[in-house]
PyMOL commands that place a pseudoatom at each C-alpha (Angstrom):
pseudoatom trace, name=CA, resn=MET, resi=1, chain=A, elem=C, hetatm=0, pos=[4.792, -158.362, 60.118]
pseudoatom trace, name=CA, resn=THR, resi=2, chain=A, elem=C, hetatm=0, pos=[2.132, -159.204, 57.537]
pseudoatom trace, name=CA, resn=THR, resi=3, chain=A, elem=C, hetatm=0, pos=[1.317, -155.515, 57.166]
pseudoatom trace, name=CA, resn=ILE, resi=4, chain=A, elem=C, hetatm=0, pos=[4.953, -154.728, 56.371]
pseudoatom trace, name=CA, resn=LEU, resi=5, chain=A, elem=C, hetatm=0, pos=[5.117, -157.459, 53.718]
pseudoatom trace, name=CA, resn=ILE, resi=6, chain=A, elem=C, hetatm=0, pos=[1.883, -156.274, 52.113]
pseudoatom trace, name=CA, resn=ALA, resi=7, chain=A, elem=C, hetatm=0, pos=[3.166, -152.695, 52.121]
pseudoatom trace, name=CA, resn=LEU, resi=8, chain=A, elem=C, hetatm=0, pos=[6.424, -153.824, 50.452]
pseudoatom trace, name=CA, resn=LEU, resi=9, chain=A, elem=C, hetatm=0, pos=[4.456, -155.721, 47.825]
pseudoatom trace, name=CA, resn=PHE, resi=10, chain=A, elem=C, hetatm=0, pos=[2.303, -152.695, 46.973]
pseudoatom trace, name=CA, resn=PHE, resi=11, chain=A, elem=C, hetatm=0, pos=[5.353, -150.406, 47.004]
pseudoatom trace, name=CA, resn=SER, resi=12, chain=A, elem=C, hetatm=0, pos=[7.094, -152.740, 44.537]
pseudoatom trace, name=CA, resn=ILE, resi=13, chain=A, elem=C, hetatm=0, pos=[4.041, -152.776, 42.269]
pseudoatom trace, name=CA, resn=ILE, resi=14, chain=A, elem=C, hetatm=0, pos=[3.860, -148.974, 42.296]
pseudoatom trace, name=CA, resn=ILE, resi=15, chain=A, elem=C, hetatm=0, pos=[7.572, -148.745, 41.453]
pseudoatom trace, name=CA, resn=MET, resi=16, chain=A, elem=C, hetatm=0, pos=[7.149, -151.244, 38.620]
pseudoatom trace, name=CA, resn=ILE, resi=17, chain=A, elem=C, hetatm=0, pos=[4.293, -149.214, 37.123]
pseudoatom trace, name=CA, resn=HIS, resi=18, chain=A, elem=C, hetatm=0, pos=[6.306, -145.995, 37.485]
pseudoatom trace, name=CA, resn=GLU, resi=19, chain=A, elem=C, hetatm=0, pos=[9.409, -147.471, 35.814]
pseudoatom trace, name=CA, resn=LEU, resi=20, chain=A, elem=C, hetatm=0, pos=[7.261, -149.054, 33.116]
pseudoatom trace, name=CA, resn=GLY, resi=21, chain=A, elem=C, hetatm=0, pos=[6.107, -145.524, 32.259]
pseudoatom trace, name=CA, resn=HIS, resi=22, chain=A, elem=C, hetatm=0, pos=[9.734, -144.448, 31.742]
pseudoatom trace, name=CA, resn=PHE, resi=23, chain=A, elem=C, hetatm=0, pos=[10.407, -147.568, 29.675]
pseudoatom trace, name=CA, resn=LEU, resi=24, chain=A, elem=C, hetatm=0, pos=[7.358, -147.189, 27.406]
pseudoatom trace, name=CA, resn=ALA, resi=25, chain=A, elem=C, hetatm=0, pos=[7.948, -143.456, 26.890]
pseudoatom trace, name=CA, resn=ALA, resi=26, chain=A, elem=C, hetatm=0, pos=[11.549, -144.158, 25.877]
pseudoatom trace, name=CA, resn=LYS, resi=27, chain=A, elem=C, hetatm=0, pos=[10.463, -146.889, 23.461]
pseudoatom trace, name=CA, resn=ALA, resi=28, chain=A, elem=C, hetatm=0, pos=[7.872, -144.556, 21.916]
pseudoatom trace, name=CA, resn=ALA, resi=29, chain=A, elem=C, hetatm=0, pos=[10.589, -141.917, 21.426]
pseudoatom trace, name=CA, resn=GLY, resi=30, chain=A, elem=C, hetatm=0, pos=[12.993, -144.436, 19.880]
pseudoatom trace, name=CA, resn=ILE, resi=31, chain=A, elem=C, hetatm=0, pos=[15.381, -144.453, 22.843]
pseudoatom trace, name=CA, resn=TYR, resi=32, chain=A, elem=C, hetatm=0, pos=[17.171, -147.743, 23.499]
pseudoatom trace, name=CA, resn=ALA, resi=33, chain=A, elem=C, hetatm=0, pos=[16.776, -149.121, 27.041]
pseudoatom trace, name=CA, resn=GLU, resi=34, chain=A, elem=C, hetatm=0, pos=[19.626, -151.443, 28.059]
pseudoatom trace, name=CA, resn=GLU, resi=35, chain=A, elem=C, hetatm=0, pos=[18.013, -152.670, 31.294]
pseudoatom trace, name=CA, resn=PHE, resi=36, chain=A, elem=C, hetatm=0, pos=[14.643, -152.581, 33.042]
pseudoatom trace, name=CA, resn=SER, resi=37, chain=A, elem=C, hetatm=0, pos=[15.126, -153.482, 36.694]
pseudoatom trace, name=CA, resn=ILE, resi=38, chain=A, elem=C, hetatm=0, pos=[12.821, -153.871, 39.667]
pseudoatom trace, name=CA, resn=GLY, resi=39, chain=A, elem=C, hetatm=0, pos=[14.615, -153.690, 43.001]
pseudoatom trace, name=CA, resn=MET, resi=40, chain=A, elem=C, hetatm=0, pos=[18.180, -152.833, 43.981]
pseudoatom trace, name=CA, resn=GLY, resi=41, chain=A, elem=C, hetatm=0, pos=[21.221, -154.867, 44.939]
pseudoatom trace, name=CA, resn=PRO, resi=42, chain=A, elem=C, hetatm=0, pos=[22.324, -158.236, 43.583]
pseudoatom trace, name=CA, resn=ARG, resi=43, chain=A, elem=C, hetatm=0, pos=[20.414, -159.613, 40.605]
pseudoatom trace, name=CA, resn=LEU, resi=44, chain=A, elem=C, hetatm=0, pos=[18.147, -162.577, 41.400]
pseudoatom trace, name=CA, resn=LEU, resi=45, chain=A, elem=C, hetatm=0, pos=[16.633, -163.095, 37.963]
pseudoatom trace, name=CA, resn=LYS, resi=46, chain=A, elem=C, hetatm=0, pos=[17.708, -161.980, 34.500]
pseudoatom trace, name=CA, resn=ILE, resi=47, chain=A, elem=C, hetatm=0, pos=[15.707, -162.343, 31.303]
pseudoatom trace, name=CA, resn=SER, resi=48, chain=A, elem=C, hetatm=0, pos=[17.315, -161.153, 28.085]
pseudoatom trace, name=CA, resn=GLY, resi=49, chain=A, elem=C, hetatm=0, pos=[14.878, -159.749, 25.566]
pseudoatom trace, name=CA, resn=LYS, resi=50, chain=A, elem=C, hetatm=0, pos=[15.609, -158.619, 22.006]
pseudoatom trace, name=CA, resn=GLU, resi=51, chain=A, elem=C, hetatm=0, pos=[16.972, -155.219, 23.044]
pseudoatom trace, name=CA, resn=THR, resi=52, chain=A, elem=C, hetatm=0, pos=[16.588, -155.059, 26.815]
pseudoatom trace, name=CA, resn=VAL, resi=53, chain=A, elem=C, hetatm=0, pos=[17.663, -157.072, 29.850]
pseudoatom trace, name=CA, resn=TYR, resi=54, chain=A, elem=C, hetatm=0, pos=[14.854, -157.459, 32.408]
pseudoatom trace, name=CA, resn=SER, resi=55, chain=A, elem=C, hetatm=0, pos=[16.071, -157.885, 36.000]
pseudoatom trace, name=CA, resn=LEU, resi=56, chain=A, elem=C, hetatm=0, pos=[14.603, -158.667, 39.394]
pseudoatom trace, name=CA, resn=ARG, resi=57, chain=A, elem=C, hetatm=0, pos=[16.915, -157.657, 42.231]
pseudoatom trace, name=CA, resn=LEU, resi=58, chain=A, elem=C, hetatm=0, pos=[17.145, -158.620, 45.899]
pseudoatom trace, name=CA, resn=LEU, resi=59, chain=A, elem=C, hetatm=0, pos=[15.910, -155.467, 47.674]
pseudoatom trace, name=CA, resn=PRO, resi=60, chain=A, elem=C, hetatm=0, pos=[12.383, -154.351, 46.699]
pseudoatom trace, name=CA, resn=ILE, resi=61, chain=A, elem=C, hetatm=0, pos=[13.104, -150.695, 47.461]
pseudoatom trace, name=CA, resn=GLY, resi=62, chain=A, elem=C, hetatm=0, pos=[13.344, -149.154, 44.030]
pseudoatom trace, name=CA, resn=GLY, resi=63, chain=A, elem=C, hetatm=0, pos=[13.853, -149.761, 40.378]
pseudoatom trace, name=CA, resn=TYR, resi=64, chain=A, elem=C, hetatm=0, pos=[15.328, -148.190, 37.300]
pseudoatom trace, name=CA, resn=VAL, resi=65, chain=A, elem=C, hetatm=0, pos=[15.547, -148.143, 33.542]
pseudoatom trace, name=CA, resn=ARG, resi=66, chain=A, elem=C, hetatm=0, pos=[19.106, -147.797, 32.226]
pseudoatom trace, name=CA, resn=PHE, resi=67, chain=A, elem=C, hetatm=0, pos=[19.330, -146.161, 28.819]
pseudoatom trace, name=CA, resn=LEU, resi=68, chain=A, elem=C, hetatm=0, pos=[22.091, -146.530, 26.232]
pseudoatom trace, name=CA, resn=GLY, resi=69, chain=A, elem=C, hetatm=0, pos=[24.930, -144.085, 26.933]
pseudoatom trace, name=CA, resn=GLU, resi=70, chain=A, elem=C, hetatm=0, pos=[23.521, -143.048, 30.297]
pseudoatom trace, name=CA, resn=ASP, resi=71, chain=A, elem=C, hetatm=0, pos=[26.646, -144.022, 32.248]
pseudoatom trace, name=CA, resn=GLU, resi=72, chain=A, elem=C, hetatm=0, pos=[29.119, -142.496, 29.819]
pseudoatom trace, name=CA, resn=ASP, resi=73, chain=A, elem=C, hetatm=0, pos=[30.763, -139.144, 30.528]
pseudoatom trace, name=CA, resn=SER, resi=74, chain=A, elem=C, hetatm=0, pos=[30.104, -136.505, 27.917]
pseudoatom trace, name=CA, resn=SER, resi=75, chain=A, elem=C, hetatm=0, pos=[32.102, -133.365, 27.167]
pseudoatom trace, name=CA, resn=GLU, resi=76, chain=A, elem=C, hetatm=0, pos=[29.041, -131.702, 25.626]
for i in range(1, 76): cmd.bond("trace and resi %d" % i, "trace and resi %d" % (i + 1))
show_as sticks, trace
zoom trace
């Protein structure tokens, strides 16, 4: 059981570093990030920054950076 928890912890850290790369690259390119989230599912913790909402979610199985306009349909 301890091995599984340690593996989940390291997996979460790797995901956080990976998503941080997306976030920092977007910031460097002037792209607005609406949310930086670690985990999936219901939100456990929310911290609102100047431009971005930082979230920690229940399931440590992924993460994402949501960019402005990403969810909108485009006819272009």
